[in-house]
PDB file with one MODEL, atoms N, CA, C and O in Angstrom:
MODEL        1
ATOM      1  N   MET A   1     128.366 107.945 114.332  1.00  0.00           N
ATOM      2  CA  MET A   1     128.797 108.806 113.293  1.00  0.00           C
ATOM      3  C   MET A   1     127.974 110.016 113.226  1.00  0.00           C
ATOM      4  O   MET A   1     126.760 109.877 113.082  1.00  0.00           O
ATOM      5  N   ASN A   2     128.464 111.133 113.309  1.00  0.00           N
ATOM      6  CA  ASN A   2     127.730 112.344 113.290  1.00  0.00           C
ATOM      7  C   ASN A   2     127.225 112.867 111.923  1.00  0.00           C
ATOM      8  O   ASN A   2     127.749 112.407 110.909  1.00  0.00           O
ATOM      9  N   GLU A   3     126.295 113.749 111.827  1.00  0.00           N
ATOM     10  CA  GLU A   3     125.696 114.178 110.676  1.00  0.00           C
ATOM     11  C   GLU A   3     126.574 114.730 109.654  1.00  0.00           C
ATOM     12  O   GLU A   3     126.369 114.456 108.472  1.00  0.00           O
ATOM     13  N   ASP A   4     127.609 115.545 110.036  1.00  0.00           N
ATOM     14  CA  ASP A   4     128.650 116.163 109.209  1.00  0.00           C
ATOM     15  C   ASP A   4     129.451 114.986 108.559  1.00  0.00           C
ATOM     16  O   ASP A   4     129.576 114.979 107.334  1.00  0.00           O
ATOM     17  N   ILE A   5     129.954 114.072 109.257  1.00  0.00           N
ATOM     18  CA  ILE A   5     130.658 112.923 108.681  1.00  0.00           C
ATOM     19  C   ILE A   5     129.792 112.046 107.652  1.00  0.00           C
ATOM     20  O   ILE A   5     130.245 111.559 106.616  1.00  0.00           O
ATOM     21  N   LEU A   6     128.543 111.931 108.082  1.00  0.00           N
ATOM     22  CA  LEU A   6     127.834 111.197 107.211  1.00  0.00           C
ATOM     23  C   LEU A   6     127.531 111.857 105.883  1.00  0.00           C
ATOM     24  O   LEU A   6     127.491 111.178 104.856  1.00  0.00           O
ATOM     25  N   LYS A   7     127.322 113.126 105.876  1.00  0.00           N
ATOM     26  CA  LYS A   7     127.216 114.096 104.776  1.00  0.00           C
ATOM     27  C   LYS A   7     128.440 113.872 103.903  1.00  0.00           C
ATOM     28  O   LYS A   7     128.321 113.683 102.693  1.00  0.00           O
ATOM     29  N   GLY A   8     129.558 113.893 104.487  1.00  0.00           N
ATOM     30  CA  GLY A   8     130.823 113.772 103.741  1.00  0.00           C
ATOM     31  C   GLY A   8     131.057 112.411 103.045  1.00  0.00           C
ATOM     32  O   GLY A   8     131.676 112.349 101.983  1.00  0.00           O
ATOM     33  N   LYS A   9     130.578 111.385 103.629  1.00  0.00           N
ATOM     34  CA  LYS A   9     130.651 109.958 103.210  1.00  0.00           C
ATOM     35  C   LYS A   9     129.517 109.614 102.315  1.00  0.00           C
ATOM     36  O   LYS A   9     129.577 108.549 101.700  1.00  0.00           O
ATOM     37  N   PHE A  10     128.415 110.452 102.161  1.00  0.00           N
ATOM     38  CA  PHE A  10     127.133 110.114 101.649  1.00  0.00           C
ATOM     39  C   PHE A  10     127.270 109.675 100.223  1.00  0.00           C
ATOM     40  O   PHE A  10     126.656 108.675  99.852  1.00  0.00           O
ATOM     41  N   LYS A  11     128.068 110.384  99.357  1.00  0.00           N
ATOM     42  CA  LYS A  11     128.291 109.904  97.969  1.00  0.00           C
ATOM     43  C   LYS A  11     128.824 108.593  97.849  1.00  0.00           C
ATOM     44  O   LYS A  11     128.436 107.802  96.989  1.00  0.00           O
ATOM     45  N   GLN A  12     129.842 108.302  98.819  1.00  0.00           N
ATOM     46  CA  GLN A  12     130.380 106.851  98.817  1.00  0.00           C
ATOM     47  C   GLN A  12     129.407 105.925  99.210  1.00  0.00           C
ATOM     48  O   GLN A  12     129.365 104.827  98.653  1.00  0.00           O
ATOM     49  N   LEU A  13     128.508 106.268 100.224  1.00  0.00           N
ATOM     50  CA  LEU A  13     127.598 105.295 100.749  1.00  0.00           C
ATOM     51  C   LEU A  13     126.299 105.168  99.981  1.00  0.00           C
ATOM     52  O   LEU A  13     125.574 104.179 100.098  1.00  0.00           O
ATOM     53  N   SER A  14     126.009 106.248  99.151  1.00  0.00           N
ATOM     54  CA  SER A  14     124.777 106.114  98.452  1.00  0.00           C
ATOM     55  C   SER A  14     124.568 104.849  97.530  1.00  0.00           C
ATOM     56  O   SER A  14     123.469 104.313  97.387  1.00  0.00           O
ATOM     57  N   GLY A  15     125.777 104.410  96.895  1.00  0.00           N
ATOM     58  CA  GLY A  15     125.679 103.270  96.089  1.00  0.00           C
ATOM     59  C   GLY A  15     125.433 102.097  96.913  1.00  0.00           C
ATOM     60  O   GLY A  15     124.553 101.300  96.588  1.00  0.00           O
ATOM     61  N   ARG A  16     126.099 101.940  97.891  1.00  0.00           N
ATOM     62  CA  ARG A  16     125.866 100.798  98.722  1.00  0.00           C
ATOM     63  C   ARG A  16     124.586 100.725  99.364  1.00  0.00           C
ATOM     64  O   ARG A  16     124.063  99.627  99.556  1.00  0.00           O
ATOM     65  N   ILE A  17     123.918 102.026  99.788  1.00  0.00           N
ATOM     66  CA  ILE A  17     122.656 102.009 100.263  1.00  0.00           C
ATOM     67  C   ILE A  17     121.618 101.495  99.201  1.00  0.00           C
ATOM     68  O   ILE A  17     120.701 100.735  99.511  1.00  0.00           O
ATOM     69  N   LYS A  18     121.806 101.921  98.042  1.00  0.00           N
ATOM     70  CA  LYS A  18     120.920 101.507  96.912  1.00  0.00           C
ATOM     71  C   LYS A  18     121.095 100.055  96.607  1.00  0.00           C
ATOM     72  O   LYS A  18     120.114  99.445  96.183  1.00  0.00           O
ATOM     73  N   ALA A  19     122.233  99.428  96.774  1.00  0.00           N
ATOM     74  CA  ALA A  19     122.436  98.052  96.481  1.00  0.00           C
ATOM     75  C   ALA A  19     121.874  97.243  97.616  1.00  0.00           C
ATOM     76  O   ALA A  19     121.350  96.153  97.384  1.00  0.00           O
ATOM     77  N   LYS A  20     121.959  97.716  98.801  1.00  0.00           N
ATOM     78  CA  LYS A  20     121.488  96.913  99.971  1.00  0.00           C
ATOM     79  C   LYS A  20     119.965  97.052 100.161  1.00  0.00           C
ATOM     80  O   LYS A  20     119.296  96.079 100.511  1.00  0.00           O
ATOM     81  N   TRP A  21     119.415  98.266  99.930  1.00  0.00           N
ATOM     82  CA  TRP A  21     118.073  98.635 100.159  1.00  0.00           C
ATOM     83  C   TRP A  21     117.428  99.231  98.891  1.00  0.00           C
ATOM     84  O   TRP A  21     117.158 100.427  98.780  1.00  0.00           O
ATOM     85  N   GLY A  22     117.212  98.336  97.981  1.00  0.00           N
ATOM     86  CA  GLY A  22     116.749  98.671  96.580  1.00  0.00           C
ATOM     87  C   GLY A  22     115.502  99.404  96.508  1.00  0.00           C
ATOM     88  O   GLY A  22     115.280 100.134  95.542  1.00  0.00           O
ATOM     89  N   GLU A  23     114.629  99.263  97.501  1.00  0.00           N
ATOM     90  CA  GLU A  23     113.361  99.983  97.506  1.00  0.00           C
ATOM     91  C   GLU A  23     113.440 101.551  97.773  1.00  0.00           C
ATOM     92  O   GLU A  23     112.479 102.295  97.573  1.00  0.00           O
ATOM     93  N   LEU A  24     114.577 101.945  98.205  1.00  0.00           N
ATOM     94  CA  LEU A  24     114.848 103.330  98.356  1.00  0.00           C
ATOM     95  C   LEU A  24     115.050 103.937  96.913  1.00  0.00           C
ATOM     96  O   LEU A  24     115.733 103.378  96.055  1.00  0.00           O
ATOM     97  N   THR A  25     114.409 105.101  96.731  1.00  0.00           N
ATOM     98  CA  THR A  25     114.454 105.676  95.346  1.00  0.00           C
ATOM     99  C   THR A  25     115.453 106.720  95.384  1.00  0.00           C
ATOM    100  O   THR A  25     115.946 107.037  96.467  1.00  0.00           O
ATOM    101  N   ASP A  26     115.834 107.345  94.200  1.00  0.00           N
ATOM    102  CA  ASP A  26     116.717 108.414  94.060  1.00  0.00           C
ATOM    103  C   ASP A  26     116.157 109.731  94.922  1.00  0.00           C
ATOM    104  O   ASP A  26     116.933 110.524  95.457  1.00  0.00           O
ATOM    105  N   ASP A  27     114.842 109.843  94.978  1.00  0.00           N
ATOM    106  CA  ASP A  27     114.275 110.942  95.751  1.00  0.00           C
ATOM    107  C   ASP A  27     114.365 110.724  97.203  1.00  0.00           C
ATOM    108  O   ASP A  27     114.609 111.633  97.996  1.00  0.00           O
ATOM    109  N   ASP A  28     114.150 109.421  97.553  1.00  0.00           N
ATOM    110  CA  ASP A  28     114.518 109.054  98.969  1.00  0.00           C
ATOM    111  C   ASP A  28     115.911 109.425  99.398  1.00  0.00           C
ATOM    112  O   ASP A  28     116.086 109.975 100.485  1.00  0.00           O
ATOM    113  N   LEU A  29     116.971 109.129  98.536  1.00  0.00           N
ATOM    114  CA  LEU A  29     118.270 109.285  98.867  1.00  0.00           C
ATOM    115  C   LEU A  29     118.629 110.928  98.961  1.00  0.00           C
ATOM    116  O   LEU A  29     119.391 111.416  99.796  1.00  0.00           O
ATOM    117  N   LYS A  30     117.982 111.594  98.021  1.00  0.00           N
ATOM    118  CA  LYS A  30     118.058 113.076  98.195  1.00  0.00           C
ATOM    119  C   LYS A  30     117.551 113.608  99.373  1.00  0.00           C
ATOM    120  O   LYS A  30     118.167 114.538  99.892  1.00  0.00           O
ATOM    121  N   LEU A  31     116.486 113.162  99.912  1.00  0.00           N
ATOM    122  CA  LEU A  31     115.827 113.573 101.201  1.00  0.00           C
ATOM    123  C   LEU A  31     116.772 113.227 102.389  1.00  0.00           C
ATOM    124  O   LEU A  31     116.919 113.960 103.367  1.00  0.00           O
ATOM    125  N   LEU A  32     117.399 112.030 102.200  1.00  0.00           N
ATOM    126  CA  LEU A  32     118.356 111.615 103.321  1.00  0.00           C
ATOM    127  C   LEU A  32     119.700 112.118 103.346  1.00  0.00           C
ATOM    128  O   LEU A  32     120.416 111.873 104.317  1.00  0.00           O
ATOM    129  N   GLU A  33     120.112 112.793 102.381  1.00  0.00           N
ATOM    130  CA  GLU A  33     121.544 113.145 102.258  1.00  0.00           C
ATOM    131  C   GLU A  33     122.082 113.748 103.641  1.00  0.00           C
ATOM    132  O   GLU A  33     121.799 114.876 104.044  1.00  0.00           O
ATOM    133  N   GLY A  34     122.842 112.891 104.262  1.00  0.00           N
ATOM    134  CA  GLY A  34     123.546 113.212 105.383  1.00  0.00           C
ATOM    135  C   GLY A  34     122.644 113.138 106.683  1.00  0.00           C
ATOM    136  O   GLY A  34     123.179 113.385 107.764  1.00  0.00           O
ATOM    137  N   LYS A  35     121.362 112.825 106.631  1.00  0.00           N
ATOM    138  CA  LYS A  35     120.535 112.694 107.765  1.00  0.00           C
ATOM    139  C   LYS A  35     120.194 111.298 108.168  1.00  0.00           C
ATOM    140  O   LYS A  35     119.237 110.664 107.724  1.00  0.00           O
ATOM    141  N   ARG A  36     121.078 110.865 109.068  1.00  0.00           N
ATOM    142  CA  ARG A  36     120.998 109.396 109.560  1.00  0.00           C
ATOM    143  C   ARG A  36     119.496 109.094 110.058  1.00  0.00           C
ATOM    144  O   ARG A  36     118.895 108.074 109.720  1.00  0.00           O
ATOM    145  N   ASP A  37     118.984 110.024 110.845  1.00  0.00           N
ATOM    146  CA  ASP A  37     117.588 109.806 111.431  1.00  0.00           C
ATOM    147  C   ASP A  37     116.478 109.552 110.415  1.00  0.00           C
ATOM    148  O   ASP A  37     115.536 108.794 110.646  1.00  0.00           O
ATOM    149  N   VAL A  38     116.647 110.261 109.223  1.00  0.00           N
ATOM    150  CA  VAL A  38     115.782 110.090 108.085  1.00  0.00           C
ATOM    151  C   VAL A  38     115.907 108.762 107.453  1.00  0.00           C
ATOM    152  O   VAL A  38     114.940 108.074 107.124  1.00  0.00           O
ATOM    153  N   LEU A  39     117.226 108.413 107.289  1.00  0.00           N
ATOM    154  CA  LEU A  39     117.497 107.045 106.748  1.00  0.00           C
ATOM    155  C   LEU A  39     116.859 105.923 107.653  1.00  0.00           C
ATOM    156  O   LEU A  39     116.254 104.952 107.200  1.00  0.00           O
ATOM    157  N   VAL A  40     117.051 106.155 108.856  1.00  0.00           N
ATOM    158  CA  VAL A  40     116.481 105.096 109.850  1.00  0.00           C
ATOM    159  C   VAL A  40     114.953 105.091 109.734  1.00  0.00           C
ATOM    160  O   VAL A  40     114.375 104.005 109.716  1.00  0.00           O
ATOM    161  N   GLY A  41     114.317 106.146 109.660  1.00  0.00           N
ATOM    162  CA  GLY A  41     112.883 106.323 109.383  1.00  0.00           C
ATOM    163  C   GLY A  41     112.496 105.556 108.184  1.00  0.00           C
ATOM    164  O   GLY A  41     111.633 104.679 108.225  1.00  0.00           O
ATOM    165  N   LYS A  42     113.189 105.917 107.028  1.00  0.00           N
ATOM    166  CA  LYS A  42     112.801 105.255 105.736  1.00  0.00           C
ATOM    167  C   LYS A  42     112.974 103.694 105.733  1.00  0.00           C
ATOM    168  O   LYS A  42     112.186 102.971 105.123  1.00  0.00           O
ATOM    169  N   LEU A  43     114.014 103.223 106.426  1.00  0.00           N
ATOM    170  CA  LEU A  43     114.231 101.848 106.603  1.00  0.00           C
ATOM    171  C   LEU A  43     113.046 101.241 107.393  1.00  0.00           C
ATOM    172  O   LEU A  43     112.521 100.187 107.033  1.00  0.00           O
ATOM    173  N   GLN A  44     112.679 101.871 108.376  1.00  0.00           N
ATOM    174  CA  GLN A  44     111.595 101.387 109.146  1.00  0.00           C
ATOM    175  C   GLN A  44     110.264 101.347 108.425  1.00  0.00           C
ATOM    176  O   GLN A  44     109.454 100.431 108.567  1.00  0.00           O
ATOM    177  N   GLU A  45     110.082 102.458 107.599  1.00  0.00           N
ATOM    178  CA  GLU A  45     108.810 102.496 106.787  1.00  0.00           C
ATOM    179  C   GLU A  45     108.770 101.406 105.684  1.00  0.00           C
ATOM    180  O   GLU A  45     107.807 100.655 105.530  1.00  0.00           O
ATOM    181  N   LYS A  46     109.941 101.382 104.901  1.00  0.00           N
ATOM    182  CA  LYS A  46     109.885 100.509 103.692  1.00  0.00           C
ATOM    183  C   LYS A  46     110.160  98.993 103.999  1.00  0.00           C
ATOM    184  O   LYS A  46     109.732  98.104 103.261  1.00  0.00           O
ATOM    185  N   TYR A  47     110.862  98.761 105.075  1.00  0.00           N
ATOM    186  CA  TYR A  47     111.266  97.370 105.366  1.00  0.00           C
ATOM    187  C   TYR A  47     110.781  96.758 106.674  1.00  0.00           C
ATOM    188  O   TYR A  47     110.983  95.580 106.969  1.00  0.00           O
ATOM    189  N   GLY A  48     110.103  97.663 107.467  1.00  0.00           N
ATOM    190  CA  GLY A  48     109.442  97.160 108.650  1.00  0.00           C
ATOM    191  C   GLY A  48     110.444  96.860 109.726  1.00  0.00           C
ATOM    192  O   GLY A  48     110.190  96.074 110.638  1.00  0.00           O
ATOM    193  N   LEU A  49     111.646  97.528 109.603  1.00  0.00           N
ATOM    194  CA  LEU A  49     112.626  97.295 110.748  1.00  0.00           C
ATOM    195  C   LEU A  49     112.380  98.074 111.962  1.00  0.00           C
ATOM    196  O   LEU A  49     111.825  99.169 111.877  1.00  0.00           O
ATOM    197  N   THR A  50     112.758  97.583 113.097  1.00  0.00           N
ATOM    198  CA  THR A  50     112.725  98.409 114.325  1.00  0.00           C
ATOM    199  C   THR A  50     113.793  99.421 114.271  1.00  0.00           C
ATOM    200  O   THR A  50     114.738  99.257 113.499  1.00  0.00           O
ATOM    201  N   LYS A  51     113.708 100.537 115.092  1.00  0.00           N
ATOM    202  CA  LYS A  51     114.693 101.545 114.947  1.00  0.00           C
ATOM    203  C   LYS A  51     116.070 100.973 115.274  1.00  0.00           C
ATOM    204  O   LYS A  51     117.037 101.412 114.652  1.00  0.00           O
ATOM    205  N   GLU A  52     116.250  99.943 116.284  1.00  0.00           N
ATOM    206  CA  GLU A  52     117.559  99.650 116.639  1.00  0.00           C
ATOM    207  C   GLU A  52     118.129  98.803 115.480  1.00  0.00           C
ATOM    208  O   GLU A  52     119.309  98.939 115.154  1.00  0.00           O
ATOM    209  N   LYS A  53     117.313  97.934 114.856  1.00  0.00           N
ATOM    210  CA  LYS A  53     117.727  97.004 113.755  1.00  0.00           C
ATOM    211  C   LYS A  53     118.259  97.918 112.676  1.00  0.00           C
ATOM    212  O   LYS A  53     119.322  97.638 112.121  1.00  0.00           O
ATOM    213  N   ALA A  54     117.562  99.011 112.350  1.00  0.00           N
ATOM    214  CA  ALA A  54     117.918  99.925 111.078  1.00  0.00           C
ATOM    215  C   ALA A  54     119.214 100.622 111.461  1.00  0.00           C
ATOM    216  O   ALA A  54     120.092 100.810 110.618  1.00  0.00           O
ATOM    217  N   GLU A  55     119.339 101.003 112.714  1.00  0.00           N
ATOM    218  CA  GLU A  55     120.508 101.725 113.173  1.00  0.00           C
ATOM    219  C   GLU A  55     121.799 100.691 112.997  1.00  0.00           C
ATOM    220  O   GLU A  55     122.845 100.994 112.423  1.00  0.00           O
ATOM    221  N   GLN A  56     121.521  99.474 113.581  1.00  0.00           N
ATOM    222  CA  GLN A  56     122.578  98.474 113.537  1.00  0.00           C
ATOM    223  C   GLN A  56     123.016  98.226 112.219  1.00  0.00           C
ATOM    224  O   GLN A  56     124.221  98.132 111.987  1.00  0.00           O
ATOM    225  N   GLN A  57     122.043  98.093 111.200  1.00  0.00           N
ATOM    226  CA  GLN A  57     122.487  97.801 109.809  1.00  0.00           C
ATOM    227  C   GLN A  57     123.152  98.932 109.109  1.00  0.00           C
ATOM    228  O   GLN A  57     123.963  98.710 108.210  1.00  0.00           O
ATOM    229  N   ILE A  58     122.830 100.178 109.501  1.00  0.00           N
ATOM    230  CA  ILE A  58     123.508 101.319 108.936  1.00  0.00           C
ATOM    231  C   ILE A  58     124.947 101.384 109.408  1.00  0.00           C
ATOM    232  O   ILE A  58     125.884 101.595 108.638  1.00  0.00           O
ATOM    233  N   LYS A  59     125.076 101.191 110.723  1.00  0.00           N
ATOM    234  CA  LYS A  59     126.468 101.134 111.397  1.00  0.00           C
ATOM    235  C   LYS A  59     127.332 100.052 110.743  1.00  0.00           C
ATOM    236  O   LYS A  59     128.511 100.273 110.469  1.00  0.00           O
ATOM    237  N   GLU A  60     126.747  98.909 110.499  1.00  0.00           N
ATOM    238  CA  GLU A  60     127.456  97.827 109.781  1.00  0.00           C
ATOM    239  C   GLU A  60     128.013  98.181 108.371  1.00  0.00           C
ATOM    240  O   GLU A  60     129.118  97.839 107.951  1.00  0.00           O
ATOM    241  N   MET A  61     127.054  98.940 107.683  1.00  0.00           N
ATOM    242  CA  MET A  61     127.481  99.515 106.296  1.00  0.00           C
ATOM    243  C   MET A  61     128.534 100.534 106.481  1.00  0.00           C
ATOM    244  O   MET A  61     129.494 100.500 105.712  1.00  0.00           O
ATOM    245  N   GLU A  62     128.475 101.492 107.458  1.00  0.00           N
ATOM    246  CA  GLU A  62     129.394 102.488 107.680  1.00  0.00           C
ATOM    247  C   GLU A  62     130.752 101.923 108.024  1.00  0.00           C
ATOM    248  O   GLU A  62     131.776 102.528 107.705  1.00  0.00           O
ATOM    249  N   ASP A  63     130.775 100.787 108.663  1.00  0.00           N
ATOM    250  CA  ASP A  63     132.055 100.205 109.211  1.00  0.00           C
ATOM    251  C   ASP A  63     132.656  99.324 108.062  1.00  0.00           C
ATOM    252  O   ASP A  63     133.830  98.971 108.169  1.00  0.00           O
ATOM    253  N   ALA A  64     131.977  98.980 107.056  1.00  0.00           N
ATOM    254  CA  ALA A  64     132.438  98.122 106.031  1.00  0.00           C
ATOM    255  C   ALA A  64     133.473  98.733 105.211  1.00  0.00           C
ATOM    256  O   ALA A  64     133.971  98.104 104.277  1.00  0.00           O
TER     257      ALA A  64
ENDMDL
END
Protein backbone atom coordinates (compact mmCIF):
# COMPACT_ATOMS: atom_id res chain seq x y z
CA MET A 1 0.00 0.00 0.00
CA ASN A 2 1.55 3.32 -0.96
CA GLU A 3 1.77 6.43 1.20
CA ASP A 4 -1.13 8.27 -0.49
CA ILE A 5 -3.52 5.38 0.06
CA LEU A 6 -2.38 5.00 3.66
CA LYS A 7 -2.98 8.73 4.27
CA GLY A 8 -6.49 8.35 2.87
CA LYS A 9 -7.28 5.40 5.11
CA PHE A 10 -5.43 6.71 8.13
CA LYS A 11 -8.46 8.03 9.96
CA GLN A 12 -10.13 4.64 9.61
CA LEU A 13 -6.99 2.81 10.63
CA SER A 14 -6.02 5.05 13.55
CA GLY A 15 -8.65 3.56 15.84
CA ARG A 16 -7.57 0.04 15.01
CA ILE A 17 -3.92 1.02 15.38
CA LYS A 18 -4.53 2.36 18.90
CA ALA A 19 -6.59 -0.70 19.81
CA LYS A 20 -3.88 -3.11 18.65
CA TRP A 21 -0.83 -1.12 19.74
CA GLY A 22 -1.99 0.75 22.84
CA GLU A 23 1.49 2.04 23.67
CA LEU A 24 1.31 4.39 20.69
CA THR A 25 0.23 7.83 21.85
CA ASP A 26 -1.87 10.42 20.03
CA ASP A 27 1.39 12.31 19.39
CA ASP A 28 2.86 9.16 17.83
CA LEU A 29 -0.18 8.83 15.58
CA LYS A 30 0.12 12.45 14.46
CA LEU A 31 3.75 11.83 13.51
CA LEU A 32 2.87 8.72 11.56
CA GLU A 33 -0.08 10.06 9.65
CA GLY A 34 0.24 8.28 6.34
CA LYS A 35 3.89 7.37 6.82
CA ARG A 36 4.14 3.63 6.83
CA ASP A 37 7.90 3.61 7.40
CA VAL A 38 7.49 5.73 10.56
CA LEU A 39 4.81 3.34 11.84
CA VAL A 40 7.15 0.42 11.22
CA GLY A 41 9.88 2.22 13.18
CA LYS A 42 7.56 3.04 16.08
CA LEU A 43 6.46 -0.60 16.32
CA GLN A 44 10.08 -1.70 16.32
CA GLU A 45 10.93 0.86 19.02
CA LYS A 46 7.96 0.29 21.33
CA TYR A 47 7.33 -3.44 20.84
CA GLY A 48 10.76 -4.81 19.88
CA LEU A 49 9.43 -6.18 16.58
CA THR A 50 11.64 -6.87 13.61
CA LYS A 51 11.03 -4.72 10.56
CA GLU A 52 9.55 -7.72 8.74
CA LYS A 53 7.19 -8.60 11.62
CA ALA A 54 6.03 -4.98 11.96
CA GLU A 55 5.36 -4.75 8.22
CA GLN A 56 3.49 -8.07 8.31
CA GLN A 57 1.25 -6.90 11.17
CA ILE A 58 0.49 -3.61 9.39
CA LYS A 59 -0.41 -5.48 6.21
CA GLU A 60 -2.72 -7.79 8.15
CA MET A 61 -4.46 -4.76 9.66
CA GLU A 62 -4.80 -3.08 6.26
CA ASP A 63 -6.29 -6.23 4.76
CA ALA A 64 -8.79 -6.70 7.61
